[in-house]
Every structure is written in structure tokens, then in C-alpha cells.
N, C-alpha and C positions, 0 to 999 in steps of 0.2 A: 414521557417520549419514549418510544420503543427504539431500542437498539437494532439495526437491521443487519448487523454483523455479530457473528457467533464469536465469542472470546475464548473459545476452547484452544488448547495448543495444537491440537491436530489441525484446525482450520489454518493456524500460521504456518505450520510445516509441511502440509501436503498441497495446499491450494495457492499456486503462484499465478499471477496475471501479468501481462505486459505492462511496461511504463505507460504506452498509450491508454489501454484500457482503465489501469487506476486513475490516470489524469482524468477521462471522462467521467468515471464514477465519482470522484472528488470535486470536480469542476476546478481544477487547477493547471496551470502551466508545468511542461516537464521538467523546466528549470528549478520550480518551487519544489515538485516532488523528490526531486534528486538532492536538492539542499535539505530536505527534510529527512532523506534517507540518511546522508553524510552526518546529520546531527543526531542520529539514533531514534527520531520521532516515529520512523515507520520500519519495518523490517524489508531488508532488499538483499538481492544479490546480482551480480554483474557477470556477464560471461564473455 
């Protein structure tokens, strides 16, 4: 199976997408993605 995402530090620090975009890409609900972020499973920031 091929990883569609690059696991380089650059991609994590310079490419940000909205909550809605991430949910569509991952096929999950916003509350699920927020819970994952709070648990440290995905990197995020809030404004």
C-alpha cells in the first residue's frame, strides 16, 4: 500500500488545511478529528 501523504517535517509545519478539508480527506466527523487532535493523534492549531 502506498502512503499518499509525505511524512516529512516540512509538510507538517508548512501545509495547513481547514478542519472541514481534513474531515473530508479522512472521512470523519469534525468532533472525531477534534478528539484526535486533543489526544495528540494529529497535529493541529486553533485560532
